[in-house]
LUMBA-132197 format. One record per residue (C-alpha): residue number from 1; x, y, z. Coordinates in steps of 0.25 Angstrom, whole numbers, plus 5000, padded with zeros to 4 digits. Layout:
! LUMBA-132197
<bado: NUM&c1: X&c2: Y&c3: Z>
...
***
This chain:
! LUMBA-132197
<bado: 1&c1: 4983&c2: 4849&c3: 5022>
<bado: 2&c1: 4974&c2: 4861&c3: 5027>
<bado: 3&c1: 4986&c2: 4869&c3: 5031>
<bado: 4&c1: 4993&c2: 4867&c3: 5018>
<bado: 5&c1: 4982&c2: 4875&c3: 5011>
<bado: 6&c1: 4984&c2: 4886&c3: 5021>
<bado: 7&c1: 4999&c2: 4887&c3: 5017>
<bado: 8&c1: 4995&c2: 4886&c3: 5002>
<bado: 9&c1: 4985&c2: 4898&c3: 5004>
<bado: 10&c1: 4996&c2: 4905&c3: 5011>
<bado: 11&c1: 5005&c2: 4903&c3: 4999>
<bado: 12&c1: 4995&c2: 4907&c3: 4989>
<bado: 13&c1: 4992&c2: 4920&c3: 4997>
<bado: 14&c1: 5007&c2: 4923&c3: 4997>
<bado: 15&c1: 5009&c2: 4921&c3: 4982>
<bado: 16&c1: 4997&c2: 4930&c3: 4979>
<bado: 17&c1: 5001&c2: 4941&c3: 4989>
<bado: 18&c1: 5016&c2: 4941&c3: 4983>
<bado: 19&c1: 5011&c2: 4940&c3: 4969>
<bado: 20&c1: 5002&c2: 4952&c3: 4970>
<bado: 21&c1: 5011&c2: 4960&c3: 4979>
<bado: 22&c1: 5023&c2: 4959&c3: 4969>
<bado: 23&c1: 5016&c2: 4956&c3: 4956>
<bado: 24&c1: 5005&c2: 4967&c3: 4955>
<bado: 25&c1: 5009&c2: 4980&c3: 4948>
<bado: 26&c1: 5006&c2: 4992&c3: 4956>
<bado: 27&c1: 5002&c2: 5004&c3: 4947>
<bado: 28&c1: 5002&c2: 5019&c3: 4950>
<bado: 29&c1: 4990&c2: 5023&c3: 4959>
<bado: 30&c1: 4983&c2: 5035&c3: 4964>
<bado: 31&c1: 4976&c2: 5039&c3: 4976>
<bado: 32&c1: 4969&c2: 5051&c3: 4982>
<bado: 33&c1: 4972&c2: 5056&c3: 4996>
<bado: 34&c1: 4959&c2: 5057&c3: 5004>
<bado: 35&c1: 4964&c2: 5063&c3: 5017>
<bado: 36&c1: 4958&c2: 5077&c3: 5022>
<bado: 37&c1: 4970&c2: 5079&c3: 5031>
<bado: 38&c1: 4980&c2: 5077&c3: 5019>
<bado: 39&c1: 4985&c2: 5089&c3: 5010>
<bado: 40&c1: 4983&c2: 5079&c3: 4999>
<bado: 41&c1: 4969&c2: 5076&c3: 5002>
<bado: 42&c1: 4962&c2: 5073&c3: 4988>
<bado: 43&c1: 4976&c2: 5072&c3: 4981>
<bado: 44&c1: 4978&c2: 5060&c3: 4971>
<bado: 45&c1: 4992&c2: 5054&c3: 4971>
<bado: 46&c1: 4998&c2: 5044&c3: 4962>
<bado: 47&c1: 5007&c2: 5034&c3: 4967>
<bado: 48&c1: 5017&c2: 5028&c3: 4957>
<bado: 49&c1: 5019&c2: 5013&c3: 4957>
<bado: 50&c1: 5019&c2: 5005&c3: 4944>
<bado: 51&c1: 5027&c2: 4994&c3: 4951>
<bado: 52&c1: 5026&c2: 4979&c3: 4955>
<bado: 53&c1: 5030&c2: 4972&c3: 4968>
<bado: 54&c1: 5033&c2: 4985&c3: 4976>
<bado: 55&c1: 5029&c2: 4985&c3: 4991>
<bado: 56&c1: 5031&c2: 5000&c3: 4994>
<bado: 57&c1: 5019&c2: 5007&c3: 4999>
<bado: 58&c1: 5013&c2: 5014&c3: 4986>
<bado: 59&c1: 5016&c2: 5002&c3: 4976>
<bado: 60&c1: 5013&c2: 4989&c3: 4983>
<bado: 61&c1: 5003&c2: 4979&c3: 4977>
<bado: 62&c1: 4995&c2: 4978&c3: 4990>
<bado: 63&c1: 4991&c2: 4993&c3: 4990>
<bado: 64&c1: 4988&c2: 4992&c3: 4975>
<bado: 65&c1: 4978&c2: 4980&c3: 4977>
<bado: 66&c1: 4971&c2: 4987&c3: 4988>
<bado: 67&c1: 4970&c2: 5000&c3: 4980>
<bado: 68&c1: 4964&c2: 4993&c3: 4968>
<bado: 69&c1: 4955&c2: 4984&c3: 4976>
<bado: 70&c1: 4951&c2: 4992&c3: 4989>
<bado: 71&c1: 4953&c2: 5006&c3: 4983>
<bado: 72&c1: 4963&c2: 5016&c3: 4990>
<bado: 73&c1: 4952&c2: 5023&c3: 4997>
<bado: 74&c1: 4948&c2: 5010&c3: 5004>
<bado: 75&c1: 4962&c2: 5008&c3: 5010>
<bado: 76&c1: 4969&c2: 5012&c3: 5023>
<bado: 77&c1: 4972&c2: 5027&c3: 5022>
<bado: 78&c1: 4984&c2: 5027&c3: 5033>
<bado: 79&c1: 4993&c2: 5016&c3: 5029>
<bado: 80&c1: 5006&c2: 5013&c3: 5036>
<bado: 81&c1: 5014&c2: 5019&c3: 5024>
<bado: 82&c1: 5010&c2: 5033&c3: 5029>
<bado: 83&c1: 5020&c2: 5031&c3: 5040>
<bado: 84&c1: 5032&c2: 5027&c3: 5031>
<bado: 85&c1: 5044&c2: 5036&c3: 5029>
<bado: 86&c1: 5040&c2: 5039&c3: 5015>
<bado: 87&c1: 5027&c2: 5046&c3: 5020>
<bado: 88&c1: 5030&c2: 5052&c3: 5034>
<bado: 89&c1: 5042&c2: 5057&c3: 5042>
<bado: 90&c1: 5036&c2: 5051&c3: 5054>
<bado: 91&c1: 5037&c2: 5037&c3: 5049>
<bado: 92&c1: 5035&c2: 5027&c3: 5055>
<bado: 93&c1: 5023&c2: 5035&c3: 5061>
<bado: 94&c1: 5013&c2: 5042&c3: 5053>
<bado: 95&c1: 5014&c2: 5057&c3: 5051>
<bado: 96&c1: 5013&c2: 5068&c3: 5041>
<bado: 97&c1: 5017&c2: 5064&c3: 5027>
<bado: 98&c1: 5030&c2: 5069&c3: 5021>
<bado: 99&c1: 5029&c2: 5080&c3: 5011>
<bado: 100&c1: 5036&c2: 5071&c3: 5000>
<bado: 101&c1: 5028&c2: 5058&c3: 5005>
<bado: 102&c1: 5024&c2: 5049&c3: 4993>
<bado: 103&c1: 5010&c2: 5050&c3: 4989>
<bado: 104&c1: 5007&c2: 5035&c3: 4993>
<bado: 105&c1: 5009&c2: 5040&c3: 5008>
<bado: 106&c1: 4995&c2: 5046&c3: 5006>
<bado: 107&c1: 4988&c2: 5033&c3: 5000>
<bado: 108&c1: 4980&c2: 5023&c3: 5007>
<bado: 109&c1: 4985&c2: 5008&c3: 5009>
<bado: 110&c1: 4978&c2: 4996&c3: 5014>
<bado: 111&c1: 4987&c2: 4989&c3: 5024>
<bado: 112&c1: 4977&c2: 4977&c3: 5025>
<bado: 113&c1: 4974&c2: 4976&c3: 5010>
<bado: 114&c1: 4971&c2: 4965&c3: 5001>
<bado: 115&c1: 4985&c2: 4960&c3: 4997>
<bado: 116&c1: 4990&c2: 4962&c3: 5011>
<bado: 117&c1: 4979&c2: 4954&c3: 5017>
<bado: 118&c1: 4981&c2: 4942&c3: 5007>
<bado: 119&c1: 4996&c2: 4942&c3: 5013>
<bado: 120&c1: 4990&c2: 4942&c3: 5027>
<bado: 121&c1: 4984&c2: 4928&c3: 5024>
<bado: 122&c1: 4998&c2: 4923&c3: 5025>
<bado: 123&c1: 4999&c2: 4927&c3: 5040>
<bado: 124&c1: 4986&c2: 4920&c3: 5043>
<bado: 125&c1: 4991&c2: 4907&c3: 5037>
<bado: 126&c1: 5004&c2: 4907&c3: 5044>
<bado: 127&c1: 4996&c2: 4910&c3: 5057>
<bado: 128&c1: 4987&c2: 4899&c3: 5054>
<bado: 129&c1: 4999&c2: 4890&c3: 5053>
<bado: 130&c1: 5003&c2: 4893&c3: 5067>
<bado: 131&c1: 4990&c2: 4889&c3: 5072>
<bado: 132&c1: 4991&c2: 4876&c3: 5064>
<bado: 133&c1: 5004&c2: 4873&c3: 5071>
<bado: 134&c1: 4997&c2: 4876&c3: 5085>
<bado: 135&c1: 4987&c2: 4865&c3: 5081>
<bado: 136&c1: 4995&c2: 4854&c3: 5075>
<bado: 137&c1: 5008&c2: 4855&c3: 5083>
<bado: 138&c1: 5005&c2: 4850&c3: 5097>
<bado: 139&c1: 5018&c2: 4853&c3: 5105>
<bado: 140&c1: 5024&c2: 4867&c3: 5108>
<bado: 141&c1: 5038&c2: 4864&c3: 5102>
<bado: 142&c1: 5032&c2: 4861&c3: 5088>
<bado: 143&c1: 5023&c2: 4873&c3: 5088>
<bado: 144&c1: 5034&c2: 4883&c3: 5092>
<bado: 145&c1: 5044&c2: 4877&c3: 5082>
<bado: 146&c1: 5034&c2: 4878&c3: 5071>
<bado: 147&c1: 5030&c2: 4892&c3: 5074>
<bado: 148&c1: 5044&c2: 4897&c3: 5077>
<bado: 149&c1: 5050&c2: 4891&c3: 5064>
<bado: 150&c1: 5039&c2: 4896&c3: 5055>
<bado: 151&c1: 5039&c2: 4910&c3: 5062>
<bado: 152&c1: 5054&c2: 4912&c3: 5061>
<bado: 153&c1: 5054&c2: 4908&c3: 5046>
<bado: 154&c1: 5043&c2: 4918&c3: 5043>
<bado: 155&c1: 5050&c2: 4929&c3: 5051>
<bado: 156&c1: 5063&c2: 4926&c3: 5044>
<bado: 157&c1: 5057&c2: 4926&c3: 5031>
<bado: 158&c1: 5049&c2: 4939&c3: 5033>
<bado: 159&c1: 5062&c2: 4946&c3: 5038>
<bado: 160&c1: 5070&c2: 4941&c3: 5026>
<bado: 161&c1: 5060&c2: 4945&c3: 5016>
<bado: 162&c1: 5059&c2: 4959&c3: 5022>
<bado: 163&c1: 5074&c2: 4962&c3: 5024>
<bado: 164&c1: 5078&c2: 4956&c3: 5011>
<bado: 165&c1: 5067&c2: 4966&c3: 5005>
<bado: 166&c1: 5061&c2: 4955&c3: 4998>
<bado: 167&c1: 5047&c2: 4957&c3: 5005>
<bado: 168&c1: 5047&c2: 4968&c3: 5015>
<bado: 169&c1: 5039&c2: 4968&c3: 5028>
<bado: 170&c1: 5026&c2: 4976&c3: 5025>
<bado: 171&c1: 5014&c2: 4974&c3: 5034>
<bado: 172&c1: 5006&c2: 4983&c3: 5024>
<bado: 173&c1: 5008&c2: 4974&c3: 5013>
<bado: 174&c1: 5008&c2: 4961&c3: 5021>
<bado: 175&c1: 5021&c2: 4956&c3: 5014>
<bado: 176&c1: 5026&c2: 4942&c3: 5015>
<bado: 177&c1: 5037&c2: 4946&c3: 5024>
<bado: 178&c1: 5027&c2: 4953&c3: 5034>
<bado: 179&c1: 5019&c2: 4940&c3: 5034>
<bado: 180&c1: 5032&c2: 4932&c3: 5037>
<bado: 181&c1: 5037&c2: 4941&c3: 5048>
<bado: 182&c1: 5024&c2: 4943&c3: 5055>
<bado: 183&c1: 5020&c2: 4929&c3: 5055>
<bado: 184&c1: 5034&c2: 4924&c3: 5059>
<bado: 185&c1: 5034&c2: 4934&c3: 5071>
<bado: 186&c1: 5020&c2: 4930&c3: 5075>
<bado: 187&c1: 5025&c2: 4915&c3: 5075>
<bado: 188&c1: 5036&c2: 4918&c3: 5084>
<bado: 189&c1: 5028&c2: 4927&c3: 5093>
<bado: 190&c1: 5017&c2: 4916&c3: 5094>
<bado: 191&c1: 5027&c2: 4906&c3: 5097>
<bado: 192&c1: 5032&c2: 4914&c3: 5109>
<bado: 193&c1: 5018&c2: 4916&c3: 5114>
<bado: 194&c1: 5015&c2: 4901&c3: 5112>
<bado: 195&c1: 5028&c2: 4898&c3: 5120>
<bado: 196&c1: 5024&c2: 4908&c3: 5132>
<bado: 197&c1: 5009&c2: 4904&c3: 5133>
<bado: 198&c1: 5008&c2: 4890&c3: 5128>
<bado: 199&c1: 5021&c2: 4884&c3: 5133>
<bado: 200&c1: 5025&c2: 4893&c3: 5145>
<bado: 201&c1: 5011&c2: 4895&c3: 5149>
<bado: 202&c1: 5012&c2: 4910&c3: 5151>
<bado: 203&c1: 4998&c2: 4913&c3: 5148>
<bado: 204&c1: 4994&c2: 4924&c3: 5158>
<bado: 205&c1: 5003&c2: 4935&c3: 5151>
<bado: 206&c1: 4997&c2: 4932&c3: 5138>
<bado: 207&c1: 4982&c2: 4933&c3: 5142>
<bado: 208&c1: 4980&c2: 4946&c3: 5136>
<bado: 209&c1: 4984&c2: 4941&c3: 5122>
<bado: 210&c1: 4975&c2: 4929&c3: 5125>
<bado: 211&c1: 4963&c2: 4938&c3: 5128>
<bado: 212&c1: 4966&c2: 4946&c3: 5115>
<bado: 213&c1: 4966&c2: 4933&c3: 5107>
<bado: 214&c1: 4953&c2: 4929&c3: 5113>
<bado: 215&c1: 4947&c2: 4942&c3: 5108>
<bado: 216&c1: 4956&c2: 4944&c3: 5096>
<bado: 217&c1: 4945&c2: 4950&c3: 5087>
<bado: 218&c1: 4941&c2: 4961&c3: 5097>
<bado: 219&c1: 4955&c2: 4965&c3: 5099>
<bado: 220&c1: 4958&c2: 4965&c3: 5084>
<bado: 221&c1: 4946&c2: 4973&c3: 5080>
<bado: 222&c1: 4946&c2: 4983&c3: 5092>
<bado: 223&c1: 4961&c2: 4985&c3: 5094>
<bado: 224&c1: 4969&c2: 4980&c3: 5081>
<bado: 225&c1: 4959&c2: 4987&c3: 5072>
<bado: 226&c1: 4958&c2: 4999&c3: 5081>
<bado: 227&c1: 4943&c2: 4999&c3: 5082>
<bado: 228&c1: 4943&c2: 5002&c3: 5097>
<bado: 229&c1: 4954&c2: 5013&c3: 5096>
<bado: 230&c1: 4947&c2: 5019&c3: 5084>
<bado: 231&c1: 4934&c2: 5020&c3: 5093>
<bado: 232&c1: 4942&c2: 5026&c3: 5104>
<bado: 233&c1: 4949&c2: 5036&c3: 5095>
<bado: 234&c1: 4935&c2: 5040&c3: 5090>
<bado: 235&c1: 4933&c2: 5048&c3: 5103>
<bado: 236&c1: 4943&c2: 5060&c3: 5105>
<bado: 237&c1: 4943&c2: 5074&c3: 5111>
<bado: 238&c1: 4945&c2: 5086&c3: 5102>
<bado: 239&c1: 4955&c2: 5079&c3: 5092>
<bado: 240&c1: 4956&c2: 5065&c3: 5086>
<bado: 241&c1: 4969&c2: 5062&c3: 5093>
<bado: 242&c1: 4963&c2: 5065&c3: 5107>
<bado: 243&c1: 4958&c2: 5050&c3: 5108>
<bado: 244&c1: 4960&c2: 5041&c3: 5120>
<bado: 245&c1: 4969&c2: 5031&c3: 5111>
<bado: 246&c1: 4978&c2: 5043&c3: 5107>
<bado: 247&c1: 4979&c2: 5048&c3: 5121>
<bado: 248&c1: 4983&c2: 5035&c3: 5127>
<bado: 249&c1: 4993&c2: 5033&c3: 5116>
<bado: 250&c1: 4999&c2: 5047&c3: 5117>
<bado: 251&c1: 4999&c2: 5049&c3: 5133>
<bado: 252&c1: 5000&c2: 5035&c3: 5139>
<bado: 253&c1: 5010&c2: 5028&c3: 5129>
<bado: 254&c1: 5017&c2: 5038&c3: 5120>
<bado: 255&c1: 5020&c2: 5049&c3: 5129>
<bado: 256&c1: 5023&c2: 5040&c3: 5141>
<bado: 257&c1: 5034&c2: 5033&c3: 5133>
<bado: 258&c1: 5038&c2: 5045&c3: 5124>
<bado: 259&c1: 5038&c2: 5036&c3: 5112>
<bado: 260&c1: 5027&c2: 5034&c3: 5102>
<bado: 261&c1: 5032&c2: 5020&c3: 5098>
<bado: 262&c1: 5033&c2: 5015&c3: 5112>
<bado: 263&c1: 5020&c2: 5022&c3: 5116>
<bado: 264&c1: 5012&c2: 5016&c3: 5104>
<bado: 265&c1: 5018&c2: 5002&c3: 5107>
<bado: 266&c1: 5014&c2: 5003&c3: 5122>
<bado: 267&c1: 5000&c2: 5008&c3: 5118>
<bado: 268&c1: 4998&c2: 4996&c3: 5109>
<bado: 269&c1: 5002&c2: 4987&c3: 5119>
<bado: 270&c1: 4994&c2: 4992&c3: 5131>
<bado: 271&c1: 4983&c2: 5000&c3: 5125>
<bado: 272&c1: 4980&c2: 4990&c3: 5114>
<bado: 273&c1: 4985&c2: 4976&c3: 5117>
<bado: 274&c1: 4984&c2: 4976&c3: 5132>
<bado: 275&c1: 4971&c2: 4984&c3: 5132>
<bado: 276&c1: 4964&c2: 4974&c3: 5122>
<bado: 277&c1: 4970&c2: 4962&c3: 5130>
<bado: 278&c1: 4962&c2: 4968&c3: 5142>
<bado: 279&c1: 4950&c2: 4970&c3: 5134>
<bado: 280&c1: 4951&c2: 4956&c3: 5128>
<bado: 281&c1: 4953&c2: 4950&c3: 5142>
<bado: 282&c1: 4941&c2: 4957&c3: 5148>
<bado: 283&c1: 4932&c2: 4952&c3: 5136>
<bado: 284&c1: 4938&c2: 4938&c3: 5139>
<bado: 285&c1: 4934&c2: 4938&c3: 5153>
<bado: 286&c1: 4920&c2: 4942&c3: 5149>
<bado: 287&c1: 4920&c2: 4931&c3: 5138>
<bado: 288&c1: 4918&c2: 4941&c3: 5127>
<bado: 289&c1: 4925&c2: 4938&c3: 5114>
<bado: 290&c1: 4924&c2: 4944&c3: 5100>
<bado: 291&c1: 4924&c2: 4933&c3: 5089>
<bado: 292&c1: 4918&c2: 4929&c3: 5077>
***
């Protein structure tokens, strides 16, 4: 009965999210550029909307609610849409704006705002259900069957919603299709790890992941939130780009592989994930854990 209430809460969250996302009328809005490096610093732009149910960058209800509640000056100033084709010729990378870039390219947007955070509750409830399966189903086959069937159903639902253009995948808005695809993919990957570790007994190759999980809060705050990298980047020689992190990215990974994409991917794997796995492993040996 307790788990029934979890799904009821999830259903309520979904109804509220969709009602607000597609039901709120988004009026025209204004913002002033506050960027000393921009030629438009101090300029006030007007973004024309006057629509309802749109999911495009300038006129979605997620941004509207955040602007009204948080205030545009308290929102993230370098949103992902700055890398879109409408804004820069270097898309999907960030670069100088096009001369004819729409005004909203210069605006702020909160990727972890109020409405998108409400939708993220659905991911939590689905993950909680996976944990319930682990507790209440005792044999491997039943667990895997439940996880895989639910995961494949979620993944298929999300892809159908996206490719039929009903609800496109959008992490910034945390759309229903994004919740379904990420939750479904997570279920399938989790099932694969469960098979290798708990059924086949391949524990040693996955020890780094275990160490990270045992100090998850430390790794999240220092690595995922960029606190440690921000501290290192605060020390540079002559120019803000001459930091240790930037030098490692450029000379150890990108130049060696002659590809920015491959270089950044390898940097994340080795200089982020593997590095913090080693740190977490050392702390585990010392019996040090960061927890509440």
